[in-house]
C-alpha positions in Angstrom: 0.0 0.0 0.0 1.2 3.5 -0.8 1.7 5.9 2.1 -0.4 9.0 2.7 2.6 11.1 1.6 3.0 9.1 -1.7 -0.7 9.5 -2.4 -0.6 13.2 -1.7 2.4 13.5 -4.1 0.6 11.6 -6.8 -2.6 13.7 -6.4 -0.5 16.8 -6.8 1.2 15.4 -9.9 -2.1 14.5 -11.4 -3.5 17.9 -10.6 -0.5 19.6 -12.2 -0.5 17.5 -15.4 -4.3 17.7 -16.0 -4.4 21.1 -17.7 -1.4 20.1 -19.9 -3.1 16.9 -21.2 -5.2 17.0 -24.4 -8.8 17.3 -23.2 -10.3 14.6 -25.4 -8.9 11.5 -26.9 -9.2 10.6 -30.6 -12.2 8.5 -29.6 -13.9 11.4 -27.8 -13.1 10.2 -24.3 -12.7 13.0 -21.7 -9.2 12.7 -20.4 -9.7 15.4 -17.8 -12.7 13.5 -16.4 -10.5 10.4 -16.2 -7.8 12.3 -14.4 -10.4 13.6 -12.0 -11.5 10.0 -11.3 -8.0 9.0 -10.5 -7.7 11.9 -8.1 -11.1 10.9 -6.5 -10.1 7.3 -6.3 -6.8 8.2 -4.5 -8.3 10.8 -2.2 -11.4 8.8 -1.2 -9.4 5.5 -1.0 -11.5 3.6 -3.5 -11.3 -0.1 -3.8 -12.2 -2.0 -7.0 -15.8 -2.3 -5.9 -16.2 1.5 -5.8 -15.2 1.7 -9.5 -17.4 -1.2 -10.5 -20.4 0.3 -8.6 -19.9 3.7 -10.3 -19.6 2.1 -13.7 -22.7 -0.1 -13.1 -24.7 3.0 -11.9 -23.7 5.0 -15.0 -21.8 7.5 -12.9 -18.6 7.1 -14.8 -17.6 6.2 -18.4 -15.5 3.2 -19.3 -12.5 5.5 -19.8 -13.0 6.9 -16.3 -13.4 3.4 -14.9 -10.1 2.3 -16.5 -8.3 5.4 -15.1 -9.8 4.9 -11.6 -8.7 1.2 -11.6 -5.2 2.2 -12.6 -5.0 4.6 -9.6 -6.4 1.9 -7.3 -3.8 -0.6 -8.5 -1.0 1.9 -8.0 -2.2 2.7 -4.5 -2.4 -1.0 -3.7 1.1 -1.6 -5.1 -0.1 -3.9 -7.9 0.4 -1.4 -10.7 2.1 -3.0 -13.7 4.8 -0.6 -14.7 5.8 -0.4 -18.4 8.1 1.4 -20.7 6.9 4.2 -23.1 9.2 6.2 -25.3 12.2 4.9 -23.4 10.8 6.0 -19.9 9.5 3.8 -17.2 5.8 4.5 -16.4 5.4 3.5 -12.7 2.5 5.7 -11.6 -0.7 7.1 -13.0 0.5 10.6 -13.6 3.2 9.4 -15.9 0.8 7.5 -18.0 -0.6 10.9 -19.2 2.8 12.3 -20.4 2.3 11.1 -24.0 -0.9 13.2 -24.2 0.7 16.5 -23.0 0.2 19.2 -25.5 
């Protein structure tokens, strides 16, 4: 599990990167809403069930669901890091870097 300090740092990083990220994906998904869900999931200490409930109730889009699950996995230390453009992506805020305008 991530510490409260690590979570605060990631929320700060997500908040800072949000206005730099392209607002909509090429598929019309709202990237800013997805980042907001990641922040919400971290701040409110969501578990997978919270994300599934929100999706089932129509409160979030599939894109937001995926983003929330990514944040939950990171907070639970089960995030699958990967390499993108030669850099290691090991937290949700870094996964948005390729969409920075």
